[in-house]
C-alpha positions in Angstrom: 5.1 29.3 -12.1 2.2 27.1 -13.1 2.3 23.6 -11.6 1.9 22.0 -14.8 5.3 23.6 -15.5 7.3 22.5 -12.5 10.5 20.9 -13.1 10.2 17.1 -13.4 13.7 16.0 -11.9 14.3 15.8 -8.2 17.2 18.0 -8.0 15.6 20.9 -10.0 12.3 20.4 -8.2 14.2 20.9 -4.7 15.8 24.1 -6.0 12.6 25.4 -7.0 10.7 24.4 -3.8 13.7 26.0 -1.8 13.5 29.4 -3.7 9.9 29.8 -4.3 8.0 28.3 -1.3 10.7 28.0 1.5 12.0 31.4 1.1 8.5 32.9 0.2 7.1 31.7 3.6 9.9 33.4 5.5 9.2 36.6 3.6 5.3 36.6 3.8 4.6 35.5 7.3 6.5 38.3 9.1 4.6 40.8 7.1 1.4 39.2 8.1 2.2 39.0 11.9 3.1 42.7 11.6 -0.3 43.5 10.0 -2.0 41.3 12.8 -0.5 43.3 15.7 -1.9 46.4 14.4 -5.4 45.2 15.1 -5.8 46.6 18.5 -9.6 45.1 18.9 -8.2 41.7 18.6 -7.8 41.2 22.3 -8.7 37.3 22.4 -5.9 35.3 23.7 -4.1 34.0 21.8 -4.4 36.8 19.3 -4.4 36.2 15.5 -0.9 37.4 15.6 0.0 34.8 18.4 -1.2 32.0 16.0 0.7 33.5 13.3 3.9 33.4 15.3 3.1 29.7 16.2 2.6 28.8 12.7 5.8 30.4 11.5 7.6 28.6 14.1 6.2 25.1 13.3 6.6 25.7 9.7 10.2 26.8 10.2 11.0 23.8 11.9 9.5 21.7 9.2 11.4 23.4 6.7 14.6 23.1 8.5 14.1 19.2 8.5 13.8 19.1 5.0 16.9 21.3 4.1 19.1 19.7 6.6 18.1 16.1 6.2 15.7 15.3 3.9 16.6 17.0 0.8 20.3 16.4 1.1 19.4 12.8 1.4 17.3 12.9 -1.7 20.0 14.8 -3.7 22.4 11.7 -2.8 19.9 9.1 -4.2 18.1 8.3 -1.1 18.5 5.5 1.3 16.6 3.2 3.7 15.4 5.8 6.1 14.2 8.1 3.4 10.5 6.8 3.5 10.2 7.5 7.3 11.4 11.0 6.9 8.8 11.3 3.9 5.9 10.0 6.2 6.8 12.4 8.9 6.9 15.4 6.4 3.6 14.2 5.2 1.9 14.1 8.6 3.1 17.5 9.4 1.7 18.7 6.1 -1.8 17.1 7.0 -1.5 18.8 10.5 -1.2 22.1 8.7 -4.1 21.4 6.6 -6.2 21.0 9.7 -4.9 23.9 11.4 -5.2 26.7 8.8 -8.8 26.7 8.2 -9.3 27.3 11.8 -7.3 30.2 11.5 -9.2 31.5 8.5 -12.3 31.1 10.6 -10.8 33.1 13.3 -9.6 35.7 11.0 -13.1 36.2 9.4 -14.6 37.0 12.8 -12.3 39.7 13.7 -14.2 42.8 13.9 -12.2 46.5 13.7 -13.1 50.1 13.9 -13.4 51.8 10.5 -9.6 53.3 10.6 -8.3 49.7 10.9 -10.3 48.2 8.2 -7.8 48.9 5.6 -5.2 46.8 7.7 -7.6 43.9 8.3 -8.2 43.9 4.4 -4.5 43.7 3.8 -4.1 40.9 6.4 -7.1 39.0 4.9 -5.6 39.3 1.5 -2.1 38.4 2.4 -3.5 35.4 4.4 -5.2 34.1 1.3 -2.2 34.5 -0.8 -0.2 32.5 1.8 -2.7 29.8 1.9 -2.4 29.7 -1.9 1.3 29.4 -1.9 1.2 26.9 1.0 -1.0 24.3 -1.0 1.4 24.6 -3.9 4.2 23.8 -1.7 2.4 20.9 -0.1 1.3 19.5 -3.7 4.9 19.9 -5.1 6.1 17.9 -2.5 3.3 15.2 -1.6 2.2 14.7 -5.3 5.5 15.3 -7.3 8.8 15.2 -5.1 8.1 12.4 -2.7 6.7 9.8 -5.2 10.2 9.9 -6.9 11.5 8.1 -3.7 8.7 5.7 -2.7 9.8 2.3 -2.3 9.0 0.1 -5.3 6.0 -2.5 -4.5 7.2 -5.9 -4.1 6.7 -8.3 -7.1 4.4 -11.3 -6.3 5.8 -14.6 -7.6 3.4 -16.3 -9.7 2.1 -20.0 -8.2 2.0 -22.5 -11.0 -0.3 -25.1 -10.1 0.4 -28.8 -11.1 -2.2 -30.2 -13.3 -3.9 -33.0 -12.1 -4.4 -36.2 -14.2 -7.9 -36.6 -15.5 -10.0 -39.5 -14.4 -9.5 -42.3 -17.0 -12.0 -45.2 -17.6 -10.9 -48.8 -17.7 -12.2 -51.5 -19.8 -14.1 -52.9 -16.7 -16.0 -49.8 -15.9 -13.7 -48.4 -13.2 -12.7 -44.8 -13.1 -9.4 -44.3 -11.4 -8.1 -40.6 -10.4 -4.5 -40.2 -9.6 -3.1 -37.3 -7.8 0.5 -37.4 -6.5 2.8 -40.6 -6.2 2.2 -42.4 -3.1 -1.6 -41.5 -2.6 -4.1 -44.4 -2.9 -6.3 -44.6 -5.9 -9.9 -44.3 -5.7 -12.2 -46.6 -7.5 -15.6 -46.1 -8.4 -17.6 -48.8 -9.9 -19.7 -47.8 -12.6 -22.1 -51.1 -12.3 -23.5 -50.6 -8.9 -22.2 -47.2 -8.0 -20.0 -48.8 -4.9 -16.8 -47.2 -4.2 -13.7 -48.6 -2.5 -9.9 -48.0 -1.9 -7.5 -50.0 -3.6 -4.3 -50.1 -1.5 -2.3 -52.2 -3.9 -2.7 -52.8 -7.7 -5.3 -55.2 -8.6 -4.1 -58.8 -9.3 -5.0 -60.7 -12.2 -6.9 -64.0 -11.5 -6.8 -67.7 -13.1 -9.4 -70.1 -13.3 -8.7 -73.3 -11.6 -9.8 -76.2 -13.8 -10.6 -78.5 -10.9 -12.6 -76.1 -8.9 -15.6 -73.7 -9.4 -13.7 -70.6 -8.0 -11.2 -68.4 -9.0 -7.8 -67.6 -7.2 -6.1 -64.5 -7.4 -2.2 -64.6 -8.6 0.1 -63.2 -6.0 2.9 -60.8 -6.8 5.1 -63.6 -8.2 2.3 -64.8 -10.5 1.7 -68.0 -8.4 -1.8 -68.7 -7.0 -2.2 -67.6 -3.3 -2.9 -70.2 -0.8 -6.7 -71.1 -0.6 -9.0 -74.1 0.2 -7.8 -77.4 -1.2 -9.6 -78.8 -4.0 -10.0 -82.5 -4.7 -8.1 -84.0 -7.3 -9.8 -85.0 -10.5 
């Protein structure tokens, strides 16, 4: 079945993986091992047959974890542990993808007498078919089945900035900028460029009819105590 026509539901895809790939690997690897054992000139240790046996044991343990733990969990809708199992399976897929190219190089280096050339050709062709099926197996899980059970990414809450009041120009040429309540107002004098901090509201002033100076009013609206002025 082409990958583009694979089932798109988790249950149907699991059934396809079990029948097409798990059973297929269990059927094909023993045949490859039997062919490799016929290559009497492959005397290196471990032999290619030994490497195939080790791969079959590793792959069998991998498929057993999927069949006994991961797939039943998926069929039940998943739980909080499923992402850990998926990560474990993907790491094993990556390890297989690193090991099988080394095995291909080892197989390509084998030299046999003419009477065993047909056996070597069958082994090489069967190995290539197995690699293609293994690649489809990994793709169907890593790229199709596992993403169905990925944890959703957390949704970030938007941060709403409070609008700042724009500076206003007073009739006396002073620019006042307010931020939040309780902060001091800063005043910038447009006339001479001086700046200052106003820790309390500016007080109105009254002119004393009997003095040349001016007296600021207190908070109660009365003149503050200042120098005594001579009576008129």
